[in-house]
C-alpha positions in Angstrom: 182.0 -92.9 -85.9 180.8 -95.2 -83.0 181.5 -93.6 -79.5 184.3 -95.4 -77.7 182.0 -96.7 -74.9 179.5 -98.1 -77.4 182.3 -99.7 -79.4 183.6 -101.4 -76.2 180.1 -102.6 -75.4 179.6 -104.0 -78.9 183.0 -105.8 -78.7 182.2 -107.2 -75.3 178.8 -108.4 -76.5 180.3 -110.1 -79.6 182.9 -111.8 -77.4 180.1 -113.0 -75.0 178.0 -114.4 -77.8 181.0 -116.1 -79.3 181.8 -117.7 -75.9 178.2 -118.8 -75.5 178.1 -120.4 -79.0 181.3 -122.2 -78.1 179.8 -123.5 -74.9 176.7 -124.7 -76.8 178.9 -126.5 -79.3 180.8 -128.2 -76.5 177.5 -129.1 -74.7 176.2 -130.6 -78.0 179.3 -132.7 -78.5 179.2 -133.9 -74.9 175.5 -135.0 -75.1 175.0 -138.3 -73.2 172.4 -140.7 -72.3 169.5 -142.7 -73.8 167.4 -140.8 -76.3 164.8 -143.3 -77.5 163.6 -146.9 -76.9 161.7 -148.8 -79.6 159.6 -151.9 -78.7 159.8 -154.5 -81.5 157.6 -157.5 -82.2 160.0 -160.5 -82.1 157.5 -163.3 -82.0 154.0 -164.4 -81.0 152.9 -167.8 -79.8 150.7 -170.0 -77.6 151.9 -172.0 -74.6 150.4 -175.5 -74.5 150.3 -175.8 -70.7 151.2 -173.0 -68.4 151.6 -175.2 -65.4 155.3 -175.5 -66.4 155.6 -171.7 -65.5 153.3 -172.0 -62.4 154.1 -175.4 -60.7 151.0 -176.9 -59.1 148.6 -174.5 -60.8 146.9 -174.0 -64.2 147.3 -177.7 -65.3 146.3 -178.0 -68.9 145.6 -174.2 -69.4 146.9 -172.5 -72.5 148.1 -168.9 -72.7 149.1 -166.5 -75.5 152.7 -165.3 -75.2 154.6 -162.5 -77.0 158.3 -162.2 -77.6 159.8 -158.7 -77.5 163.1 -157.1 -78.5 164.1 -153.5 -77.7 166.2 -151.1 -79.8 167.8 -148.3 -77.8 169.2 -145.1 -79.3 172.0 -143.8 -77.1 174.0 -140.7 -77.8 177.0 -143.0 -78.5 175.1 -145.3 -80.8 172.5 -148.0 -81.3 172.1 -150.8 -78.7 169.9 -153.9 -79.3 168.5 -155.9 -76.4 167.3 -159.4 -77.1 166.9 -160.6 -80.7 163.8 -162.8 -80.5 162.8 -165.9 -82.5 164.9 -166.5 -85.6 163.7 -164.4 -88.5 163.6 -167.6 -90.6 160.4 -168.7 -88.7 158.5 -165.9 -90.5 158.7 -168.1 -93.7 157.1 -171.1 -91.9 153.3 -171.1 -92.6 152.5 -173.0 -89.4 155.2 -171.4 -87.2 157.7 -173.3 -85.1 156.2 -176.2 -83.2 157.8 -176.8 -79.7 159.7 -180.1 -78.9 157.7 -180.1 -75.7 153.9 -179.8 -76.3 153.6 -177.8 -73.0 156.0 -175.2 -74.3 155.3 -172.3 -76.7 154.5 -172.7 -80.4 156.1 -169.6 -81.9 155.2 -167.5 -85.0 157.1 -164.6 -86.4 154.6 -162.1 -87.9 157.4 -159.5 -88.6 161.1 -160.1 -89.0 163.5 -158.2 -86.8 165.5 -157.1 -89.9 162.3 -155.7 -91.5 161.4 -153.7 -88.4 164.9 -152.2 -88.3 164.8 -151.3 -92.0 161.5 -149.5 -91.4 163.4 -147.4 -88.8 166.2 -146.8 -91.3 168.6 -148.9 -89.2 171.0 -151.3 -90.9 172.5 -154.4 -89.1 175.9 -152.7 -89.4 174.6 -149.7 -87.5 174.2 -151.8 -84.3 177.6 -151.6 -82.6 176.6 -153.1 -79.3 173.9 -155.6 -78.1 173.0 -157.8 -75.3 170.7 -160.8 -74.7 169.0 -161.6 -71.5 169.9 -165.2 -72.0 170.6 -167.9 -74.6 167.2 -169.5 -75.0 166.4 -169.4 -78.8 163.4 -167.0 -78.3 165.9 -164.4 -77.1 169.0 -165.2 -79.0 167.6 -166.3 -82.4 169.0 -163.5 -84.5 172.4 -162.7 -82.8 174.3 -163.5 -86.0 172.4 -160.9 -88.0 174.8 -158.6 -86.2 178.2 -160.3 -86.5 180.2 -157.1 -85.9 178.2 -155.9 -82.8 179.9 -156.4 -79.4 177.8 -158.8 -77.5 177.4 -158.2 -73.7 176.8 -161.5 -71.9 177.5 -162.9 -68.5 180.5 -165.3 -68.5 178.3 -167.9 -66.7 175.9 -167.9 -69.7 178.7 -167.8 -72.3 180.4 -170.9 -70.7 177.1 -172.8 -70.2 177.3 -175.8 -72.5 174.6 -175.9 -75.2 173.2 -179.0 -77.0 175.8 -181.7 -77.5 178.2 -179.4 -75.6 178.2 -176.9 -78.4 179.1 -173.3 -77.7 176.0 -171.0 -77.4 177.5 -168.3 -79.6 179.9 -168.4 -82.5 183.4 -168.1 -81.1 184.2 -165.5 -83.8 181.5 -163.1 -82.4 183.0 -160.1 -80.6 182.0 -160.4 -76.9 182.4 -158.7 -73.6 182.1 -161.2 -70.8 180.5 -159.9 -67.6 180.7 -161.1 -64.0 177.9 -159.0 -62.6 176.2 -155.6 -63.3 177.6 -153.4 -66.1 177.1 -149.7 -66.8 177.3 -150.1 -70.6 178.1 -146.5 -71.6 179.5 -145.2 -68.3 176.8 -142.6 -67.8 174.2 -144.6 -65.8 171.6 -144.5 -68.5 171.9 -148.2 -69.5 172.8 -150.8 -66.9 172.9 -154.5 -67.3 171.7 -156.2 -64.1 172.9 -159.7 -63.3 169.8 -161.8 -62.5 170.7 -165.5 -62.6 168.3 -168.3 -61.9 166.2 -168.8 -65.1 169.6 -169.7 -66.7 173.1 -169.6 -65.1 173.9 -166.2 -66.5 170.5 -164.5 -67.0 170.6 -160.7 -67.1 168.1 -157.9 -67.2 168.4 -154.2 -68.4 167.8 -150.9 -66.6 167.1 -148.1 -69.0 166.8 -144.5 -67.9 164.8 -142.4 -70.4 164.7 -138.6 -70.2 160.8 -138.3 -70.2 159.5 -141.8 -69.6 161.8 -142.4 -66.6 163.4 -145.7 -65.6 162.3 -149.0 -67.1 163.5 -152.5 -66.3 163.4 -155.0 -69.2 163.0 -158.2 -67.3 164.1 -160.9 -69.8 162.8 -164.1 -68.2 163.3 -163.2 -64.5 159.5 -163.4 -64.8 157.3 -164.5 -67.7 154.0 -162.8 -66.9 152.5 -160.5 -64.3 150.7 -163.1 -62.2 154.0 -164.9 -61.7 155.7 -161.6 -60.7 152.9 -160.7 -58.2 153.1 -164.2 -56.6 156.9 -164.7 -57.0 156.4 -168.0 -58.7 159.5 -169.8 -60.1 158.9 -171.9 -63.3 159.9 -175.6 -63.1 162.4 -175.2 -66.0 164.5 -172.6 -64.2 168.0 -173.9 -63.4 168.1 -172.6 -59.9 165.1 -171.8 -57.7 167.0 -169.9 -55.0 168.8 -167.7 -57.5 165.5 -167.1 -59.3 163.9 -165.8 -56.1 166.9 -163.7 -55.2 166.9 -162.1 -58.7 163.2 -161.3 -58.4 164.0 -159.5 -55.1 166.9 -157.7 -56.7 164.6 -156.4 -59.4 162.0 -155.4 -56.8 164.7 -153.4 -55.0 165.9 -151.6 -58.1 162.3 -150.9 -59.1 161.8 -149.2 -55.7 165.1 -147.3 -55.7 164.7 -146.0 -59.3 160.9 -145.6 -59.2 161.0 -147.7 -62.4 158.4 -149.6 -64.5 158.8 -153.4 -65.0 158.4 -154.4 -68.6 157.8 -158.2 -68.8 159.1 -159.6 -72.0 156.5 -162.3 -72.7 153.4 -160.7 -71.1 150.9 -160.2 -73.9 148.4 -157.9 -72.0 151.2 -155.5 -71.1 152.8 -155.6 -74.5 149.4 -154.9 -76.2 149.3 -151.7 -74.1 152.6 -150.4 -75.3 153.7 -148.2 -78.2 155.2 -150.4 -80.9 157.9 -149.3 -83.4 158.0 -147.1 -85.4 156.6 -145.2 -82.4 159.0 -144.9 -79.5 159.5 -144.0 -75.8 161.8 -141.0 -75.0 
């Protein structure tokens, strides 16, 4: 028979182990934060004349652009940021020619839906999404996800589209914002209001456990040279707001020791890991 002291010790040890396993289960169930970020190819193209992005400079010069979407795995579910050029462009042999020859002629080498399928993610799995703004190279596939709550600034949502048409289907579930938004309430994914390019433009601050903080710029800036020189493209709706938003991004970069990921910058995108690889 086990001596009384040994029996008491064994019982105490079993109780301690049970308590620890309970704490572990609670900790597991309370897991929060961003777990992974995937970089998706959402278009490639060539700008006919980059002077429209650099007023007074680069007259007649062309430049290759990319278009990027980001899939974020959070403990509470999948979040998609920007949706790129419409997937239908993938079926166009010569791509999508621009209405303005100075703008970007876009191609779609891979569809967004195909890249999600490769990751085992179905459109219905995306419960929340955001677009930096409503230009078609960022919002082209919003309706692939008709059930996903769309986070968008009210100023952007209310901005009249062509022929005064709404910019989104009125049936699409939406959360209208009037400033910054901590999406999941844990500080790991924060929408930053950065108007100027459009009335309700927004950017995204992502805090990854290993990579650290990253800001997804949307079109606050289109390529690194414009960022370095704080240039405001001629097509932006408000020059002063554009400059203020660049300063806001610079302040957040400094505070969070973050990286700036510029959506359309090909040289930077070519240096990044693309899905199915990921950042954690």
